[in-house]
C-alpha positions as CSV (number, residue, x, y, z in Angstrom):
1,M,-32.8,0.6,18.8
2,N,-32.1,-1.6,21.9
3,L,-33.0,-4.0,19.0
4,F,-29.8,-3.1,17.2
5,E,-27.5,-2.2,20.4
6,S,-28.1,-5.5,21.3
7,I,-27.6,-7.1,17.7
8,L,-23.8,-4.4,17.7
9,S,-23.0,-6.1,21.3
10,H,-22.9,-9.9,20.3
11,L,-21.2,-9.2,17.4
12,N,-19.0,-7.4,18.7
13,D,-18.1,-10.0,21.6
14,Y,-18.0,-13.1,19.2
15,L,-15.4,-11.0,16.7
16,Y,-13.1,-10.1,19.1
17,T,-13.4,-13.2,21.8
18,Y,-13.4,-15.9,18.7
19,I,-11.6,-14.0,15.9
20,L,-9.4,-10.9,16.2
21,I,-7.4,-12.1,19.2
22,V,-6.4,-15.2,17.4
23,L,-5.6,-12.7,14.2
24,L,-4.1,-9.8,16.0
25,I,-1.5,-12.1,18.1
26,G,-0.9,-14.2,15.8
27,A,-0.2,-11.8,13.0
28,G,2.0,-9.4,15.5
29,L,4.0,-13.0,16.6
30,Y,3.9,-14.0,13.1
31,F,5.6,-10.7,11.4
32,T,7.7,-9.8,14.4
33,L,9.5,-13.3,13.7
34,R,9.7,-13.0,10.1
35,T,11.4,-9.2,10.1
36,K,13.5,-10.5,13.1
37,F,12.2,-7.9,15.2
38,V,12.0,-4.9,13.0
39,Q,9.9,-3.1,15.6
40,I,13.3,-3.3,18.1
41,R,16.0,-3.6,15.5
42,L,15.5,-0.9,13.5
43,F,13.5,1.7,15.8
44,I,16.6,4.0,15.6
45,E,16.3,3.8,12.0
46,S,12.7,4.8,11.9
47,L,13.8,7.8,14.1
48,K,16.7,8.8,11.1
49,V,14.0,8.3,8.3
50,I,11.4,10.5,9.8
51,G,13.4,13.9,8.6
52,E,14.1,12.6,5.2
53,K,12.7,15.4,2.4
54,R,10.0,14.1,-0.3
55,G,11.8,12.7,-3.5
56,H,11.1,13.8,-6.9
57,H,7.5,14.7,-6.8
58,K,5.4,17.1,-5.3
59,G,3.5,14.5,-2.6
60,V,3.1,14.3,0.6
61,S,6.4,14.1,2.6
62,S,7.4,11.3,5.0
63,F,6.6,13.4,8.3
64,Q,3.1,14.8,6.4
65,A,2.1,11.0,6.0
66,L,3.1,9.8,9.6
67,M,1.2,13.0,11.0
68,I,-2.1,12.3,8.9
69,S,-1.4,9.0,10.1
70,T,-0.8,9.8,14.0
71,A,-3.7,12.3,13.8
72,S,-6.2,9.6,13.2
73,R,-4.8,7.3,15.7
74,V,-4.2,9.8,18.2
75,G,-7.8,10.7,18.6
76,T,-10.1,10.6,21.9
77,G,-9.6,7.0,21.8
78,N,-5.9,7.7,23.7
79,I,-8.3,9.4,26.3
80,A,-11.7,8.1,26.4
81,G,-11.1,4.9,25.1
82,V,-8.3,4.2,28.0
83,A,-10.2,5.3,30.8
84,T,-13.4,3.2,29.6
85,A,-10.8,-0.1,29.3
86,I,-9.4,1.0,32.7
87,A,-12.8,1.7,34.4
88,T,-14.3,-1.7,33.2
89,G,-11.6,-3.9,32.7
90,G,-9.1,-2.6,35.2
91,P,-5.7,-1.5,35.3
92,G,-4.8,-4.7,34.0
93,A,-5.7,-4.0,30.6
94,V,-3.0,-1.0,30.1
95,I,-0.6,-4.1,30.1
96,W,-2.5,-5.4,27.4
97,M,-3.3,-2.9,25.1
98,W,1.3,-2.6,25.6
99,I,1.2,-5.8,24.0
100,I,-0.7,-5.5,21.1
101,A,1.3,-2.1,20.4
102,V,4.4,-4.1,20.0
103,L,3.5,-7.0,18.4
104,G,1.0,-4.8,16.7
105,S,4.0,-2.5,15.2
106,A,5.4,-5.2,13.2
107,S,2.0,-5.6,11.6
108,A,1.9,-2.1,10.9
109,F,5.4,-2.0,9.3
110,V,4.2,-4.9,7.1
111,E,0.6,-3.5,6.0
112,S,2.4,0.5,5.2
113,T,5.5,-0.9,3.4
114,L,2.9,-3.3,1.0
115,A,0.7,0.0,0.6
116,Q,4.2,2.2,-0.2
117,I,5.0,-0.8,-3.3
118,Y,1.7,-0.9,-4.7
119,K,0.3,2.9,-4.4
120,T,-0.6,4.5,-7.7
121,K,-0.2,8.1,-9.0
122,D,-3.3,10.7,-8.3
123,G,-2.2,13.5,-10.0
124,E,0.5,15.2,-8.4
125,D,0.0,13.0,-5.6
126,F,0.2,9.0,-4.4
127,K,-2.6,7.1,-3.1
128,G,-3.1,3.2,-1.7
129,G,-4.2,1.1,0.8
130,P,-5.0,-2.2,1.2
131,A,-8.4,-2.2,-1.3
132,Y,-4.7,-1.5,-4.2
133,Y,-2.5,-4.1,-2.8
134,I,-5.7,-6.9,-2.3
135,Q,-6.7,-5.8,-6.2
136,R,-3.0,-5.8,-7.3
137,A,-1.2,-8.1,-5.7
138,L,-4.3,-11.0,-4.7
139,K,-6.0,-9.7,-8.3
140,N,-9.1,-9.6,-6.5
141,K,-10.9,-6.4,-6.9
142,P,-14.4,-7.3,-5.6
143,L,-12.8,-8.1,-2.1
144,G,-11.0,-4.7,-2.2
145,I,-14.3,-3.2,-2.8
146,I,-15.7,-4.7,0.2
147,F,-12.5,-3.3,2.0
148,S,-12.9,-0.1,0.9
149,I,-16.7,0.2,2.0
150,L,-16.1,-1.1,5.2
151,L,-13.6,1.4,5.8
152,I,-15.3,4.2,4.7
153,C,-18.5,3.0,7.0
154,C,-16.0,2.7,10.0
155,F,-14.2,5.9,9.7
156,A,-16.8,8.2,7.6
157,Y,-19.4,6.9,10.3
158,G,-18.5,4.8,13.0
159,F,-15.3,6.7,14.6
160,N,-16.3,10.2,13.3
161,A,-19.3,9.9,15.3
162,L,-17.4,8.0,18.0
163,Q,-15.0,11.2,18.1
164,S,-17.8,14.2,17.8
165,F,-19.5,12.1,20.9
166,N,-16.6,12.1,23.3
167,V,-16.2,16.2,22.7
168,S,-19.9,16.5,23.3
169,S,-19.0,14.4,26.3
170,S,-16.3,16.1,27.7
171,I,-17.8,19.4,27.3
172,E,-20.8,18.5,29.4
173,Y,-19.0,20.0,32.4
174,Y,-20.3,23.4,31.0
175,S,-23.5,23.1,31.0
176,K,-24.2,22.4,34.9
177,G,-26.3,25.3,35.9
178,S,-27.8,26.4,32.7
179,E,-30.7,24.7,31.4
180,F,-30.3,26.0,28.1
181,L,-26.6,24.8,27.7
182,S,-28.0,21.3,28.9
183,K,-30.5,20.6,26.6
184,Y,-28.6,22.2,23.1
185,M,-25.1,21.5,24.2
186,H,-24.3,18.6,21.9
187,I,-26.6,19.8,19.2
188,I,-23.8,23.6,19.6
189,V,-20.8,21.4,19.3
190,G,-22.3,18.8,16.7
191,A,-22.4,22.0,14.5
192,V,-19.5,23.5,15.3
193,L,-17.3,20.6,14.5
194,A,-19.2,20.0,11.7
195,I,-18.1,23.2,10.1
196,L,-14.8,23.3,10.8
197,T,-14.6,19.7,9.4
198,A,-16.0,20.9,6.5
199,L,-13.7,23.8,6.2
200,V,-10.8,21.4,5.7
201,I,-11.9,18.6,3.8
202,F,-12.8,20.8,1.1
203,G,-9.3,21.8,0.7
204,G,-7.6,18.4,-0.1
205,V,-4.7,16.2,1.0
206,H,-2.2,19.0,1.2
207,R,-4.2,21.1,3.5
208,I,-4.8,17.7,5.8
209,G,-1.1,17.1,5.6
210,A,-0.1,20.9,6.4
211,I,-2.7,20.8,9.6
212,T,-2.1,17.4,11.0
213,S,1.8,18.5,10.8
214,G,1.3,21.1,12.9
215,L,-1.3,20.3,15.1
216,V,-0.5,16.8,16.2
217,P,3.4,17.5,17.5
218,I,1.9,20.4,19.5
219,M,-1.1,18.7,21.1
220,A,0.7,15.6,22.3
221,V,3.8,17.5,23.5
222,L,1.6,19.1,25.9
223,Y,-0.5,16.5,26.8
224,I,2.1,14.5,27.8
225,G,3.9,17.5,29.8
226,L,0.5,17.1,31.9
227,G,0.6,13.7,32.2
228,L,4.5,14.0,33.6
229,F,3.6,16.6,36.5
230,I,0.3,14.4,37.6
231,I,2.9,11.7,37.8
232,G,5.5,13.6,39.4
233,R,3.5,14.6,42.0
234,N,2.1,11.4,42.7
235,I,5.7,9.7,42.1
236,T,5.4,7.1,45.4
237,E,2.5,5.5,43.9
238,V,4.1,4.4,40.7
239,P,5.3,1.1,41.8
240,A,1.7,-0.1,43.6
241,V,0.2,1.0,40.0
242,F,2.6,-1.0,38.3
243,S,2.0,-3.9,40.7
244,S,-1.5,-3.7,40.2
245,M,-1.2,-3.3,36.4
246,I,1.1,-6.7,36.2
247,N,-1.3,-8.7,39.1
248,E,-4.7,-7.8,37.0
249,A,-2.9,-8.5,33.6
250,F,-1.8,-12.0,34.1
251,D,-4.5,-13.2,36.8
252,F,-5.8,-15.6,34.5
253,K,-8.5,-17.1,36.7
254,S,-10.6,-14.3,36.9
255,I,-9.9,-13.4,32.9
256,F,-11.2,-16.4,31.8
257,G,-13.9,-16.0,34.1
258,G,-14.9,-13.0,32.6
259,F,-13.4,-12.9,29.1
260,T,-15.8,-10.3,26.9
261,G,-15.2,-8.1,30.1
262,S,-12.0,-8.8,31.0
263,C,-8.5,-6.8,30.5
264,V,-7.4,-8.8,28.1
265,M,-10.6,-8.2,26.0
266,L,-10.7,-4.6,26.7
267,G,-6.5,-4.1,26.1
268,I,-6.9,-5.7,22.9
269,K,-10.3,-3.4,21.5
270,R,-9.3,-0.7,22.9
271,G,-5.6,-0.9,21.6
272,L,-6.5,-1.6,18.2
273,F,-9.0,1.4,18.2
274,S,-6.4,3.5,19.5
275,N,-3.2,2.3,17.5
276,E,-5.0,0.7,14.5
277,A,-2.3,-1.7,14.0
278,G,-2.7,-4.2,11.2
279,M,-6.7,-2.5,10.6
280,G,-5.6,-1.3,7.3
281,S,-6.2,2.5,7.8
282,A,-2.6,3.6,8.1
283,P,-1.6,2.6,5.0
284,N,-3.8,4.6,3.0
285,A,-1.6,7.3,4.5
286,A,1.8,5.6,3.8
287,A,1.1,5.3,0.5
288,T,1.2,9.2,-0.2
289,A,4.5,9.7,1.1
290,D,7.2,10.3,-1.4
291,V,10.1,8.1,-0.3
292,S,13.3,6.6,-2.2
293,H,12.1,3.3,-0.8
294,P,8.9,1.4,0.4
295,V,10.4,0.2,3.5
296,K,11.5,3.8,4.9
297,Q,7.6,4.9,4.9
298,G,6.9,1.3,6.8
299,L,9.4,1.8,9.4
300,V,7.7,5.7,10.1
301,Q,4.3,4.2,10.5
302,M,5.6,1.8,12.6
303,L,7.0,4.7,15.0
304,S,3.7,6.1,15.0
305,V,2.2,2.9,16.9
306,F,4.7,3.7,19.6
307,I,3.7,7.6,19.7
308,D,0.1,6.9,20.1
309,T,0.0,3.6,22.5
310,I,3.7,3.8,24.5
311,L,3.6,7.3,24.8
312,I,0.2,9.0,24.8
313,C,-2.3,6.2,25.8
314,S,0.0,5.4,28.4
315,T,0.3,8.9,29.7
316,T,-3.8,9.0,29.9
317,A,-3.6,5.5,32.0
318,A,-1.0,7.0,34.4
319,M,-2.8,9.9,35.2
320,I,-5.9,8.0,36.1
321,L,-4.2,5.3,37.8
322,V,-1.5,7.4,39.9
323,T,-4.2,9.7,40.9
324,G,-6.5,6.6,42.2
325,D,-9.7,8.0,40.9
326,H,-10.8,5.2,38.3
327,G,-13.8,3.5,39.7
328,D,-16.6,6.0,39.9
329,A,-17.3,7.4,36.2
330,D,-16.1,6.2,33.0
331,G,-14.7,7.6,29.4
332,M,-14.1,11.3,29.4
333,K,-15.4,12.3,32.9
334,L,-13.4,9.9,34.3
335,V,-10.1,11.7,32.9
336,Q,-11.6,14.9,34.0
337,Q,-12.0,13.5,37.5
338,A,-9.0,12.4,37.8
339,V,-6.8,15.4,36.3
340,F,-9.2,17.8,38.4
341,S,-7.9,16.2,42.0
342,Q,-4.3,17.4,40.6
343,V,-4.3,20.5,39.2
344,G,-8.0,22.0,39.9
345,E,-10.6,23.3,37.6
346,W,-7.7,24.3,34.8
347,G,-7.0,20.9,34.3
348,I,-10.6,20.0,33.4
349,H,-10.4,22.7,30.9
350,F,-6.9,21.6,29.5
351,I,-8.7,18.3,28.9
352,T,-11.4,19.6,27.0
353,I,-9.2,21.6,24.9
354,S,-7.1,18.2,24.1
355,I,-10.1,16.0,23.5
356,F,-11.2,18.9,21.0
357,L,-7.7,19.0,19.3
358,F,-7.3,15.0,19.5
359,A,-10.8,14.7,17.9
360,F,-10.4,17.7,15.4
361,S,-6.8,15.8,13.8
362,S,-8.9,12.7,13.7
363,L,-11.7,14.0,12.1
364,I,-9.8,15.0,9.1
365,G,-7.3,12.4,9.2
366,N,-10.0,9.7,9.2
367,Y,-11.8,11.8,6.2
368,Y,-8.5,11.3,4.1
369,Y,-8.5,7.4,4.5
370,T,-12.3,7.6,3.3
371,E,-11.6,9.8,0.4
372,S,-9.0,7.4,-0.8
373,N,-10.7,4.6,-0.6
374,L,-14.1,6.1,-2.4
375,K,-11.7,6.9,-5.2
376,F,-10.8,3.3,-5.5
377,I,-14.5,2.8,-6.4
378,T,-15.6,5.6,-8.0
379,N,-13.9,8.7,-9.5
380,K,-16.8,10.9,-10.0
381,K,-16.7,14.2,-8.2
382,S,-20.7,14.4,-7.8
383,V,-20.4,11.1,-6.0
384,L,-17.0,12.5,-3.6
385,F,-19.5,15.7,-3.2
386,V,-22.4,14.0,-1.9
387,F,-20.0,11.6,0.4
388,R,-18.1,15.0,2.0
389,L,-21.7,16.0,2.9
390,S,-22.7,13.1,4.5
391,V,-19.2,13.2,6.8
392,I,-20.7,16.4,7.7
393,L,-23.7,15.5,8.7
394,M,-22.4,12.1,10.5
395,V,-20.3,14.3,12.3
396,F,-23.0,16.6,13.5
397,I,-25.4,13.8,14.7
398,G,-22.2,11.8,16.3
399,S,-22.4,14.4,19.1
400,Q,-25.4,13.2,20.2
401,M,-25.4,9.5,20.1
402,E,-25.7,7.3,22.6
403,F,-22.4,6.1,24.3
404,N,-23.2,2.0,24.2
405,T,-24.0,2.5,20.1
406,V,-21.3,4.5,19.3
407,W,-18.8,2.3,20.9
408,N,-19.9,-0.8,19.6
409,L,-20.8,0.4,16.5
410,A,-17.0,1.6,16.1
411,D,-15.8,-1.9,17.2
412,V,-17.7,-4.1,15.0
413,L,-17.1,-2.3,12.0
414,M,-12.9,-2.0,12.8
415,G,-13.2,-5.7,13.6
416,L,-14.8,-6.8,10.1
417,M,-11.8,-4.3,8.6
418,A,-9.3,-5.8,10.5
419,I,-10.0,-9.4,9.5
420,I,-9.7,-8.8,5.9
421,N,-6.6,-6.6,5.9
422,L,-4.7,-9.4,8.1
423,I,-5.6,-11.9,6.0
424,A,-4.4,-10.2,2.9
425,I,-1.0,-9.3,4.8
426,F,-0.8,-12.8,6.0
427,L,-0.9,-13.4,2.4
428,L,1.3,-10.9,0.8
429,G,3.9,-10.9,3.8
430,K,6.8,-12.2,2.2
431,I,6.4,-9.3,-0.4
432,A,7.4,-7.0,2.5
433,F,10.2,-9.2,3.8
434,K,12.2,-9.3,0.8
435,A,11.6,-5.2,0.4
436,L,12.8,-5.6,4.0
437,D,16.3,-7.4,2.8
438,D,16.7,-5.4,0.1
439,Y,16.9,-2.3,2.2
440,T,19.0,-3.8,4.9
441,K,21.6,-5.1,2.3
442,Q,21.7,-1.9,0.6
443,K,22.1,0.0,4.2
444,K,25.0,-2.2,5.0
445,E,26.6,-1.6,1.9
446,G,26.7,2.6,2.9
447,K,23.4,3.1,0.3
448,D,20.4,5.6,1.0
449,P,18.3,2.5,-0.2
450,Q,16.9,3.2,-3.8
451,F,13.9,0.4,-4.3
452,K,13.3,-1.0,-7.6
453,A,10.5,-3.3,-8.1
454,I,12.3,-5.8,-10.5
455,D,14.6,-6.2,-8.0
456,I,12.7,-8.5,-5.4
457,G,11.1,-10.1,-8.5
458,L,7.8,-7.8,-8.6
459,E,6.5,-7.2,-12.1
460,D,2.8,-6.3,-11.3
461,T,3.5,-2.3,-9.6
462,D,2.4,1.2,-11.1
463,L,5.3,2.4,-9.7
464,W,9.1,1.9,-8.8
465,K,9.9,0.4,-12.3
466,D,13.5,2.4,-12.4
């Protein structure tokens, strides 16, 4: 296990230090410029699109697709991930998470628009994502299969293990003083999460959409509410906190003195883990939406990055930084420590419940991504059944894994996925740009934009023919 951890750690550092930092920032800047700052220019439009009803089919609504992707994005990474970044990289890591989110939202727009353009029918539903546009637009099914395998390993085994681990970590507080709970708490938590996950994933995409569309908004509002309360109690600390964040974020002497553990690297890693922009995961949810124009869902998924990082991750960061409690613990315990110092023991209970709900919504959102990609490889029901069982087993095992192992595994798999997807959307970006031009042209004409692939010179799509 020590050898495995060492290999993961070195691969992790190499991917993010030499490859992903260039690709992520480069892609974000490129797509921001080519779309003429779509994440700012059409932000209000993205809010309007959310409320649109589904089209003529019985697929998932635009809002439900947003909630599925947000459920996956808004997980324990928004709490434990942010806490880890601050504890290891300092307050400056938060600034870099914001930068990655703003730039990444343009990448999220492009990848989700492409997923809509190249989606296919799956009975009454739609399916799609990077594997599908890699196969169809780049004419490279083997690479699509490789991407699907990486996504399946990343989300079904890496991220789901991480969500389970973070839940069990948050509940350690309740095992104090009990030898039985200290010994078996992780097993009990893993079993409960595994059973609940099984009940949902055997119910299909509509059950996933229904649960996440109800659960995600409620838990997000409650969590942000607690953050605002704590900020209000410590409002005089806010100027000093911002000053510290900015000074550390751009203290390049200290950054490059220890680059792999710096606020830049931690901000990028945790930012990517949290908002997933450009990573190739959210397009799998975007493709399920029944909309009249692909750009509509691109705008909606762009908004999901804002909800995840600017709202929820910032809430976690604020709760930790304004209380001054960010050096004596790591991960989940750091957040619990900060909240406890402000509102007492009930705050720990609230954070524990939030963690459980965030993790559970992520588990089912993550599963949906993996099922879509498994179907890209094979439609055999026997394979799907065995896969579901393996996902449930990994949720159980994840609750008992080691901290460094589970984070490094998730980071490496996520990094490999992102590399393939970023290269693909670089090559296919011009298609999304044409779709965006078509959308804005119709809006200027006072129309509700309707998409036909032929209008932007495409003839290789399964849908959008008429």
